[in-house]
Every structure is written in structure tokens, then in C-alpha cells.
C-alpha positions as CSV (number, residue, x, y, z in Angstrom):
1,M,-0.1,-0.2,-0.1
2,A,1.2,3.1,-1.1
3,K,2.1,6.0,1.7
4,S,-1.1,7.8,1.8
5,S,0.9,11.8,1.1
6,W,1.7,10.3,-2.2
7,I,-2.1,9.4,-2.7
8,T,-3.5,12.8,-1.8
9,R,-0.5,14.8,-3.6
10,N,-1.5,13.2,-6.9
11,A,-4.8,13.8,-6.5
12,R,-4.2,17.3,-5.5
13,K,-2.0,17.3,-8.8
14,Q,-5.7,15.7,-11.0
15,R,-7.8,18.7,-9.2
16,T,-5.2,21.5,-10.8
17,V,-5.3,19.5,-14.4
18,N,-8.9,19.6,-14.2
19,K,-8.5,23.0,-13.4
20,Y,-6.9,24.5,-15.8
21,A,-7.4,22.0,-18.7
22,K,-9.5,24.4,-20.6
23,L,-7.2,27.6,-20.3
24,R,-4.1,25.6,-20.9
25,A,-6.2,24.1,-24.4
26,K,-6.7,27.9,-25.2
27,L,-3.1,29.0,-24.6
28,K,-1.9,26.0,-26.7
29,A,-4.0,26.8,-29.7
30,E,-3.3,30.5,-29.6
31,K,0.7,29.0,-29.4
32,D,1.1,31.4,-26.5
33,Y,3.6,29.5,-24.4
34,D,4.6,32.7,-21.7
35,G,1.4,32.4,-21.0
36,L,1.4,28.5,-20.4
37,T,5.0,28.8,-18.4
38,M,2.8,31.3,-16.2
39,L,0.7,28.5,-15.3
40,P,1.3,26.3,-12.0
41,R,3.9,23.6,-12.8
42,D,1.1,21.0,-11.5
43,A,-1.1,22.1,-14.2
44,S,0.4,19.9,-17.1
45,P,-1.2,16.4,-17.4
46,T,2.3,15.0,-17.5
47,R,2.6,15.6,-13.7
48,L,0.2,13.0,-13.0
49,V,1.1,9.6,-12.1
50,N,-1.3,6.6,-12.8
51,R,-1.9,5.1,-9.8
52,C,-3.8,1.5,-8.8
53,E,-7.2,2.3,-7.6
54,V,-6.7,-0.4,-4.5
55,T,-3.7,0.2,-3.5
56,G,-2.0,3.0,-4.6
57,R,1.0,1.4,-6.2
58,R,2.3,3.3,-9.4
59,R,4.7,0.4,-10.8
60,G,3.2,-2.3,-12.9
61,Y,-0.4,-0.1,-13.5
62,L,-2.9,-2.1,-15.8
63,R,-4.5,0.8,-17.5
64,R,-7.5,-1.3,-19.0
65,F,-8.5,-2.5,-15.2
66,R,-6.9,0.5,-13.3
67,M,-4.8,-1.4,-10.7
68,S,-1.6,-2.7,-10.5
69,R,-0.5,-6.3,-11.6
70,I,-0.4,-7.7,-8.3
71,T,-3.6,-6.5,-7.0
72,F,-5.5,-7.7,-10.0
73,R,-3.9,-11.0,-10.2
74,E,-5.0,-11.4,-7.0
75,L,-8.8,-10.1,-7.8
76,A,-8.6,-12.2,-11.1
77,S,-7.2,-15.5,-9.3
78,H,-10.5,-14.9,-6.7
79,G,-12.9,-14.5,-10.0
80,M,-13.7,-10.2,-8.7
81,I,-13.3,-9.0,-12.0
82,P,-16.0,-10.1,-14.2
83,G,-14.9,-11.4,-17.9
84,V,-11.3,-12.5,-16.8
85,T,-10.8,-16.0,-16.2
86,K,-7.0,-17.8,-16.0
87,S,-6.2,-19.4,-19.3
88,S,-5.1,-22.9,-19.7
89,W,-3.7,-24.9,-22.7
């Protein structure tokens, strides 16, 4: 489980990205790069980190399921994820 401070920091960054999204799009369309540099650093979407919804882990993240590989494997083994079965051949 990730530290709660990292999870809350990422949530704060997400709120900042959402707040400045329209303004960033407008400035980019106008090619006003000086205006873009005046925005907060956390307003850039590249500052966000994909984190597991369950544990907050950032490595081994599966976008389709929005969770880490470890959590995915545990939940899939218990049959908690619909449509996912263990393959056998």
C-alpha cells in the first residue's frame, strides 16, 4: 500500500489539471507559450502518475483495469473481475 501522502498529492495534482484544462487548451491553440509557462507546474497532465485504485501502487499499472498487476492477479484469481479467467491450454 502506498503512503497516503503520495495518493493525496496525486489527487491534488488531478484537481489542478482539471482546473486549468480549458485555459491550457486555449493557450496552446493560440501558441502562447509565455502564457503556458505562467500556469502552475502541476497544471500539466504529464505530472500525473497512474496509480492503482485499490493499493495506490504506481508501478506495474494496467490501464484497462486501473490497478496494479499484483492486485489484478489477486482479484482475478478470486473471480472478482468480471470477464477475466485464468487461461489454460
